[in-house]
N, C-alpha and C positions, 0 to 999 in steps of 0.2 A: 308640104308634107306635115301633117299634124301629129303630135305626140300625145300618147296617153300614159299615165302612171299605172304601173302594174303592182300588185301586192308584193310584199316582201317574200322572197322565194329562196329556195335552196335548203335542202335538209328539212322539209316541212315537218317530218315526224319529231324533230327536236325543237320545233318552234311552236307547237300547238298550245303551250301553256301561257303564251304571252298575253292573250286576251284575259285569261283568268287572273293574271297578275296586274291587270289594269295598266299595262305598259303600252304607250302608243307605238305604232310602227316606226322603226328607226330608218328603214330603207324602202325606197320605191323605185323599182326598175322602170326605165322608160321604154315604151313600145316603139321601136325603131322600124317596124315592119314596112312602113310606107317610104322609108328613106333608104333602105338597103338597095344597092345598085349592082351588086355582083353576087354570083354564086361561088362559094369556095370550091366546090367540085369542078367548076368550069373555068377556073382561072387560066389565063393563057399568057403568051409572051407579050401581047399588046397591053396587058394589065400590069404585070409585075416581073420581077427578076426570076431567072431560072431556079435560084435557090428556094424561093417561096413555092414555086410550082412543084419542085421535087419533094417538098415537105408539107404540101397543103393538107394532107390527111392529119397532120398534127395541129391544125388550126381549130380553135374552139367554136362550138355552137351548142345550142340547147341551154339547159339550166345548170348553173354552177354557183357554188359558194367559194369565193376567192378572198383569202384573208378575212373570212367571216362575213364578207359582203355578198349579198345575192345579186346575180346577174342573169337576165333572160336574154339569150343571144340567138339571133336568127329566127325569131318567132314570126313566121310568114307562111302563108298558105302556098305561095309560089316557090320558086327555086332560089331567089336572092336571099342571102343571109349575112351579108357584110357590107359595110360602106367602104368603097374604095375612093380615097381622096387623092386624085391625081391631076386631072385636067380642068375640072369644073368645081365651083363652089357648091356645097350642099347646104340647103336651108332646111332647118327643123323648126316647125311651129308647134307650140303647146296648145292643146285643145282647151286646157284650163291653165291660167297663169300659175307659174311655179314660184314658190318662196323658199326653196331649198337653200340651206346655207352652203352646201357643197354639191358639186356635180362630180361623180366618180367615173372616170373614163377607163375603159379597157381598150387599149389601142396599141399599135406597133408601127414602126417605120420600116419600109422596104430597105433592102441593102443598097448602099451607095459606096462605090469604090473610089479611092483617091489615086490618080495615076502617079507613078514614081518617075524620077529621072533615070538616066542611063546607069547610074550607080545603085539604083534601088532606093534612093532617098526620097522621102515625102517632103514636098515644099509647097505650102507651109505644112508643118506637122500638126494636123488637127486630130490625128488618131483615127482609130476605127472602132466604133462609129465616130463620125466627124464632130468633134466636141463643139457645141454651141451653135451649129448650123440650124437655122429655123426651117423645119420641115413644113409646117402649116401654121394656121392661125385660127383660134377659136374665139368667136365674138358673141357676147351676151347682149341681147337687145331687149329693152324694157318698154312697157306700154307708154311711158312718157316721152319716148323718142330717144332716150339716152342709150349709148352703146359703150361697151368696154371690151377691148381686144386683148387677147392673151397669146403671145407667141409660144409655140410648142417646139422646143429645141431638142436636138439630139443630146442624149446624156443628161438632160435636165428633166423635162416633162415626158419625154418619150425616148425610146431607143429601138434598135433593130432587133429582129427575132433571135439573132445570135450575136454575141459580143466576144471580144478578146478578153482573156483573163486580166483582171485589174482595171478594166475600163468600164466601170460601173456607172450607174445613174445617180444623180444628186437629188431629184425630187420625185422620182417614180420608182416603183418596186416591181420585180418580176412576179408573175401572177401566182406562183406557188410560194406560200410562206415558209419560213424556216420551221422545222418540226423537231420535237424531242424524239430520240430513238435509243434503242438498246444497243449495247455492245454485242457483237456477234456471240460472244461467250455466254451471254445472258438470255439469248433467244430460246424459246421453247424448243424441245428436242425435235419436234415435228415441223419446225419452221426453218426453211432454208435461208441462209444469209442472202441479202439482195445487194450488198456492197462489200468491198474488200475489208478484211479484218482491221487493218490500220485505220481506215476512215471511220469505222464504227466506233473507235475509241473516242471520237469527238463527242459522241452522245447527242449531237445535234446536226441536223442538215443545214443547208444554206438556201437562200432565196433561189427559186427556180429549180431546185433539186429534182431530177428525174424527167425534166422537160427538154426536148430537143429544140423547141420553138418557143421563145419567151414572149409572152404577152405582157404589156406593161400597164400597171395601175397608177393612175394619177388623180389626186384630189384637187380639183379646181375650186377655189374658194369664191363664192358669190359675194362681191363687195357690197351689194345692196339687196339683201334678202327681204327687206321690207317692201321693195318695189315689186311690181308684177313683171316677172320674167316671161316673155311671150315667144321669143325666137332664139335659136342658135344658128349662127352662120359658121360653117366649117370650110375654110379656104386653103387650098394647097399653095405652097410657095416653092421651096427648094427641094422637093422630093415627093415621094409617094407614101401615104399613110393608110393604114387599115383601122377602121373603128368598128369594134365588135359589139360594144354595148355601153350604156350609160345608166348609172343608178344615182338617184337623188337621195340626199340625207340631210337631216337637221342637226346632226351631231355638231357640237361646238368646235371640235378639234379634228385634225386629220386622222381618219380611222386606221391609217397605215403606220402611225407613229405610236408606239406602245410605251407604257410607263416602265420604270426600272423594276427589276425582280422584287417580288413581294412574297409573303408567306401567310397561309391560313392554317388554323387548326380546325379539323373537321371531325365530328362524331358521326359515324355511319351506323346504319342498321346492323344488328348482330349478324355476323357471317358474311357481310359484304366485303369483298377485297377490291380495292380501287386499282384500276389498271388504265394508264393513259396511252397504251401502245396499241397500234394496229387495229385490225378489224374487231377485236374483242374489247376495245377501249370502252369504259363506262364512265369516264369523266373527261370533259373537254371544255375549252373556252373558244368562242367564235372569233372575237377581235383580239386575239392573243394566243398564248400557248401554255399548256401545262409543262413545266420544266421537269418536275420530279414529284413523285408521291412516295413518302417514306413513313413508316410507323412512328407515331409519337412514342417516346421512350420514357420509361419510369426508372429513374436513377435511385429512387428511394433515398432521398437526400439526407434523411435523418440517420441513415447508416453510412452514407457516402462521405459526408463532410468530415474532415480531419481523421479519416480512417485510412490506415496504410494498406488495407486489403479489403476494399468494399466488393460486394458482388457486382457482376456486370449488369448493365441495364437490360430490362425486358420490355417488349412492346406492350403498350397499353391496349387493352381490348377495344377494338372498334374506333381507335383514335388515330388520326393521320395528320401529317404535316404536308401541305400542298404548296409547292413552290410554283410560281407562275409569273408571267409577264403579260400585260394586257393594256388595252385602251380603257379609259375610265368608264365608258359606256358598254363594255363587253358583257356578255351573258355567260354564266357558268352553267353547264349541263351535267347533271349526275343521274345516271340511269339505274334502274332496278333497285331503288332505295326508297323506303317509305318512312325515313326517320326524321325528315326536316319539318320542323314546326315553326311557323311564322307567328310573330306576336299579333299580326293582323288577321291572318287566316291560316288554316292548315293546308299545306301543300302535300298531297299524297297521291302521286301518279307515277306511272312507269318512268316517265322522263321529267325530271324536275329541273326547272329553268329559273335561275336567280340572277337578276342584275347585280353586278359587283357593288354598285352603289347602295344596294339594299341588304347587304349581308348582315348588317347589325340587327335586322329584324328577325333573323333566324337563329334560334338557340343552338343549332348544330354547328355554327361557325363562330370562330374567334379570329379576328384579324391580329396577327402577331406584329409587334413593333418592328419597324423596318430596321435592318442591320446597316445603319448608315453613319454611325458615330465612329470617326477615325480614332483609334486608340493604339498606342505603341505598347507592346508587352515586352518586358525585359526580365530575363532570368539571371539572377545575380549570385555570385559566390559570396557568401557572408563573410568569409575571412579577408577578402580584399576589395569587395565592392565592384568587381569587374564582371561584365557579362560573360556567361558560359553557355555553350550549347546544351540543349535539353530537349526532352520530348514533352509536348504540350497538347492538352486537350481543352477545348472550350465548348460549352453548350448553354443554350438558353433555357428559359423556365419550362418549356415543354419537351426538353431533351433534344432539341434540334442542334445538330452539330454546326459549329461556327468555325469555318476554316480561315486561315490567314489570307490576306489579299492575294498572295501568290501561291495559294495551295488549292488542292482539289476539294471541291465541296462534296463530291461523291468519289472517294478513293476507290481505286480498282484493286480488288483482292486476288485477281487471277494470275496464273503462272506466266511469268515473263511477259507481262502486258504493260508494265509501267516502270519508269525510272524515277517516279515521284518520291518525295521524302515523307511518306505517310506510313502509318501502322494501322492495320485493321484487325481488331479483336472482337469477333462477332459483329454486333451492331455499334461497337464503341470505336470511334475513329480518333487517331492522334496524328500529329505531324512533328517533324523535327525542325528546330529553329537554331540559328547560330548564336543565340543569346539575345537577339532583338528581332521582333517581327511586327509587321503592321496588320492590324485587324480592323474590320468594320463590325461594330457590335451594336445590338439594340439597346435602347434605354431600358433600365430596369435591371433585375437580377441576372447575372451570368455566373456560371460555375466553371472554375479553372482547376485543372489537374496538371501538375508538373512532376516528372520523374527523371532520374538520371542515374541509372545503374543500381547496384546492390549495396552501396555504401552510404547513400544519401536517402534520408527518409522522404517518401513521397508526400507531396503537398496537394490537398484538395480543399479548396475554399470557395466561398461565395463572395462576389463583388457586386456592388450596385453601380451601374453605369448611369451617369447623369450628363447633362449638356456641358458640364465643365470637366468631364473626365478626359484627360489627354494621355496619361501614362499609367500603367500598372507595373510595379516592380515586385518580383517574387524572389525572396532570398532562399538559397539552398545551403544546407548545412551538412558538412561531411561528418556523419555520425560514427561510422566504423573505420578504424585506422589501418585497414589492411594495406592500402597503398603506401602509407607512411612507413609500414614495417618492411617494405620491399617487395610486396606482391604486385604483379602486373597481370592484367586481364587480356584475354584474347578470344576471338571467335575464329576457329580454324577453318571455317567452311562457309563462304558466302558467294552467291552468284547474282548476276543480273543487276549490278549497280555500276554506275560510273565511279572511278576512283575518288573523285571529289565528293560525290554523294556518300560513298562508303566512309570517307573521313569524317564528314558531318555526322552521320548516323552513329559512327563509332564513338565520337566524342560526346554526343548527346546521350548515349546509352552507357557511358563510362567504360568503354572497351578500348584498351590501350593499343591492341593490335588487331586489325581486321585483315584476314587473308581472303582476298578476292580471287576466285579461281576461274580461269579461262577453261572452256570445255566445248564439247560438240554434242549435238543431238541430231542424228541423221544428217541432213544437209544444212543444219543451222549451227552457227558458231556464236559464242559469247565472248566479249571482251578481248577479241584477238589483238586489236591494235593497242590495247593497254599494257600488254606484256612486253617488257624489254630486257628482263633478266638482270636488272641492276638497280632500278630506282625504288627507294622506299619513300613513298609519299608521306609528308609530315615530319620527316627527319630534319634535324638541324642543318645537315649539309645540303638539304634541298629546300631550305627556307622555312621549315616548320618549327613548331615548338619542341619537337622531340618527345612529347608526352603521348601523342596519339599518332599511330602509324598505319599505313595501308601498304601492303605488298601484294602484287599480282603474281600468283602461281598458276598451276594447272591441276585440274582433276582429270586424270587419264582413266579411261573406262572401257570395260568390255562386259557385255550383258550377262554372260555366263561366268567367266572367270572372276570378275569383280571390278571394283573401283579402287583407285589409289590417289590420295591427295599429295601433291609434290609442292612443298612450300619453300619459298625463299631461295630457290636455286639460282645459280648465276649462269650467264651465257645464253646459248641458244635454247629455244623452246624444245622440250622433249616431245618427240613425235613418233607415231601418230597420236593425236589427242585421244582418239577413240578408234577401235579396230574390231573387225570381225562381223560387221553388219548390224542391222537394227536390233534393239532400239537405241543403241548408243551411236554407232557410226552409220555410214550410208549403206544402202542396200547394195550387195555385191562386193563390199570391201573384204579382202582376205584378212585372216588373223595374222598379224605381223609382230606381236609383242606379247609378253606375259606381264602380269602385275609385278613379278619379281624383277624382271629386266628393267621396267620403268623405275622401280624403287632404287635399284642399284645405280642407275644412271643419275638419279636425283642426288644421291649421296655423294657420288663422284663430283657433282657440280655444287657441292657444299650446301645442299638443301636439307630440309627436314621432311621425313616421310611419315605420313599419318594414314592409318587404315580407317577410312571414313565410315560414318553412319553404321557402326557395328550393329548387327552382324552381316547384313546383306548388301550386295550379292555375296553369298557365302560359298566360296570355292577356293581359288588359287591363292587368295591372300594368306591362307594357312602356310603355303610354301614360303612366301616372303618372310613371314614371321619366324618360321623354323630356321631359315637361313640367316636370320639376324639383320634383315634389311628394313625392318619396321622400327621407327623411333617412338611411336605412340599409337594408341587406339582411341577412336573418337566416339564418345557418347553423344548421341544426337537428340534433337528436339522435335522429332516427328510429332505433329498434331499438338505440340506444346503440352503434353500430358505427363511430364516427368520422365525420368530415366526408366526405360522399359526393362523389366526383369529378363525378358528374352534377350535383350542386348547384353545385360550383365552375365547371363548364362554363358555366352560365347567367350567373353573376356575371362571369366573365372576359370574356364577349362585350360586356357593358356597358362594362367598363373599356377594352376594345379600341376602343370607339367614343368614348372620351373622357369617359364618365360616371363621375366619381370619387365613387362611393357607398361609404361605409365598411361594414365587416363587423361584425355583432354576433352573439352567441350566445344562442339561446333553445331551450328544451326542448320546447315545446308539450306540457307535462305534462298528461296526462288520467287517469292512474291511478298506482298505487303501484309500477309497474314502472319508472317514471322518477323520479329524484330531482330536486328543484329544483336547478338549476345543474349538472346532469350535463355539459352544455356551457354555457359562460357567456361573458359579455362582460367584458373588462377595458377600462376607459377611464381616461385619465390626466388628473386635474385639474391645471390649471396654476396652482397656488398659491392658488386660491380655496377657500373653505370648502365642505365636502361638503353639498349639499342635493339634493333631487330635481331642482330646476331647473338647478343647476350640472351635474348628471349629464347631463341632456338636452342642454345646450349643448355639453358635451364630446363627446357622441356625434355631434352635428351637425358638429363640427369634424373628426371622423374619426380622432382619435388613439386607436384601439381595436384590439383583437385578440379573436378567438374561440378558445376552448380547451376541451379535455377534461381538461387537467391541466398541460401544460407552460406555463411563464410566459416571456415574451420581452420584450426591448426591441430596437428596430430604428430606425436612423437612416440617412439618406442625405445626405451633405454637411452633417451636423449637423441636418437637418430631421426632424421627427417624422412618423409615419404620418398620412395625411390631407393632407399638404402638397403643393403644386405647385411644382416647380423649373423655372426658365426658363433655357435655354441658347441661345447664339448659333448661327448656322447651321453653324458648324464642329463643334458638339457638344462633347464633353469626356469626362473620366474621372470616374466617380462613386466616392466613398469610402463604402462600405457597412460599417457597424459594427453588430454584433448581440451579444446575449447571451441564453442560454436556460437555465432551471433547471426541475427537476421533482422533487417528492418523492412523486409518485403514479405516473403511467404512465412506464415507461422510454423514453427518447428513443433513436431509432435513426438518424435522418437529419435534417439541417437543410438546407433547399433555398432557393435564391434563384429566384423566379419572375419572368420578364421577358416581358411581353405574353402571359402564359399558358403560356409555354414554360419548360422547365427550364434554369436558368443554372448558377450555382455550386452545389456540393454539399459538405457536410461530413458525413462518416460518423462517427456518435457512438458512444461506448462507453456502452451502456445503464446500466452500473453507476456511471458517474461522477456523474451528476445535475446537474452544472454545466458549461456550455460557453460559449465566447466566441470571436468571430472577426471578421475584417475582410477585405473583398474590394475590389479595384479593378475597376470595370466600365466599359469604354469604350462610349460612346453616340454614335451618328451621327444617329439619327432619334428622333422622339418615342416615348415608351414609358411603361409603368407598371411598378413594381417592388414586390414583396411578399415576405414571408418565410413559408415553409411548413414545418411541423414534422411529422415522422412518428414514430410510437412503436409499441410492441408490448407488450401484456400477456402474461404467461406462458401458453402453450398456445393463444394466439390469433394471428390473422393481423395483419400490420402495418396500421396505420390512419393516416389523416391526423389528427393529434391537436391541431393548432393552426394558425391562419392569421392573419397580420397583415392589417390594412387596407393599402391600397396608397399609394404615393407616386407622383404623376404627374410626368413629365418632359416638358416642352414644348421642342422644338428649333425655332428660327427662327419662333416664334409659331404653329406649325401643330400642332393637337392630334391625338391618335391618332384614326384612323377606319378601321376594318377593313371592307372591302367585304362579305364574305360574312356577317360578324356583323351588320352593319347590315340586310342583307336579311332575316335571320331575325327581327330585332326588328320590322321593318316588317310582316312577315307576321303576327306576333301581333296587331298593331293592326288589320290588315285582317280577320283571322279574327274578332276581337272585334266588329268592325262587321258582319260577315256574320251573326253570331249574333243581334245586336240586331235586325237587319232581318228575319231569317227565322224563327227558332224561339222567341225569347224572348217570354214572355207580356207583351203590351203593357199599359202603364199608360195614362194620359191622353196626349193628343197633345203637350202642352207638355213633359211629362217625357221622352217619347220623343225629341223634337227636341233637347232639352238634352243628352241622352246622346250622340246622333249628333254634335252640335257639339263635344263634348269629344273624342270619338274623331277627328273630322276635324282638330281643332287639333293633336293629337299626330301624326297622319299627315303633316300638312303640315310640321310642324317637322322631323321626321326626313327626310322626302322631300327637303326643300330642302337639308338638310345633305348628303345623298347627291349631289344635283346639284352642290352647291358643290365636292364632292370628285371630281366627274367620274365617278360610279358609274352604270353602266347596270344595269338589273334587269328582271325580269318582274313583272307585276301579276296578281293574282287577278281573276277575272271580277267579283267583288263590288265592286271599287273602281277602275274606270277613272277617271282624273282628268286628262283632256286639258287642263283649264284651267291645269294647272301646267306643261305642256310648254313648254320653251324651244327645243328643237330637234326637228323632226318625226321624226328618225331615231334617237333615243336610247333607244327602248323596243324590247324584244323580246317580242312577244305570242305 
């Protein structure tokens, strides 16, 4: 049986430029048509096992490109299209002598079972497939009469069509190469996921993915390529083998062995968007794989270096960073691009093909130095020389993100999709390190950013990595002394982190207290097993330093009535976590609790109750506050765009009605786009030691402020935030003293807020960083006073960057009570009652009546205050309450 070489095949449309490039053919498929002795379609029990027969439609024939290698399988005018190596030796003769350096076999072994003893034990334990058993022998015969035999053993050069997990092959690969893939969340909206969500998080498939019958690729090295190879003898030994195809190549090394990850910078034609995924892919590598394509980023280093607030990077037009892994002789294909210009000739066709070895000839490509220099990065506290956790970012000269060895190179920014220790800010990626981290960096310039909260000045510097660089130490200096003054920081609202990850991120961000909240989303629960109602992670009694703490609480939620954060309570978990159906609890769940009932139970269990992410969901939380079951309201960091005036509007109306509830800051962190403590609480301990309990007590007292960066101190007549001042009927003049500092966001205005209205204003120089002032404020009627700070990042709009808790001023014993604000609060309670009565899925009668009693109590309390202040108002139809009427003409219906 004589063999002919056939031209390189497979994806011909992508290979048409090879001749133009002057590149010789790399692969020649052998014509096995005269050697095929079986038809796949007609395989029977005399030929092979039942498993193969049952799956014969999965066996390959025709033209294929496998791992970038072309194979022509079963090219025969008759019906035979595979070599079955079972009982007889098959001889293949070359019509023209071959000098190929390697012969690439596409083959597989039939299944072979090992019998077990009576106990089900294999003796000897060779595994499945049977490790090391010689299936057949391939013999190379040369014109000078010499022969070289190669044993083909299971799990070495060949394996079975299906294998047990973990019993892989050592010298052969499954016919489908590993591929880059998108996470399901990133798929186009019109593309259905093909694999489960969790597996898509890998962003890479594995060998043989998607195949039920694995065909094995083996590169047999010709030991004498200088000789005339004239025959192949294929001899069966201890099993049955299928040989589907053979391709010859003169590549110097194994085409199935790829080099380590590498990077290119590429300039595309204007308007071209590179896409390595799926049927729309316009960039690929044959003997390798594109790992990722990301925009090259412009950090504008002249503005970035040594700048506390540089702008975020922007993509460079038509510039891309291509991560890939490939054989040295691989070809890169870029489609629909006319921009590549070779120094030798212009390449301008629909499908551009470039050997990786010749990239330097093309002006559109720059090979980026390999990130292979091992460097230890240490973040050091300047005061004592010890490593401290911090948030760190490293990028190379083209803006390419350089992750630590144990970090995500492509951080996942999506909701509840990753427990990694990264932060994603647009296209700017960072990670959290415990003070020391191992990196692999490229030689040449790298750019490092280190941040740690609001009291340490951010560091952004350039370093040049050389072959002698082993360690980089970066010193952090505590600039603002708020912690030394007794202030402690907290994030009141964090989800989807493990407690230890929360502890690391809290310390790296300078957040002393991280409240990690267990909750429920439909049939999904978070951090259930982390709640025990007693442990404060990081405390001295639990082996920590006591300076950074994590406590697991719960966020109990109802989609109409509202959410409530229950922090630090002791004992059993307050249940149900969520109630009343989607989108908080499960479909069909009845309404079994109100926000107020949850809050009351938390306080009975010595916890702290926070009304989260003010103002929404905006309903029954009003009842909780009116009944005095709320310890603080939370200003949140949705979209990281500052404190929203809409949120403040809700808080101000409670203050206007005399409800002195302090402000705290919480992120509601649910993904890596939000850093722990992006907005945070500062609370001032009054001389007592810092513990989780002392922190809760300080928040209850109200000496707090919420901030995105600016730090403040604020006193009225010497009294701290959260205080109540009492004046006589004649009123008086208040002495308002404040100071503000910021090493992060530049401050633009410092405002005094009186009853929600703008009072005094100090226009700040953003470059100064430190500000102080004093105002004299005449007061004739009861009011509340707070400090509001505005700031502005470069290239961004001005935001409300910080807000103090209020100080209440009572004149002549009469508290604040604003008519229109009181009516809106009452309306929320009435609306909540209407929902419970009309739409909410009812639980048992006792639970139903208890919920209505709670709402009625709140309604009566506020309604009576309104009457006490002589306020007339309208009622909704849901709650006529004639039993409270004191005068028949005081309602307007």
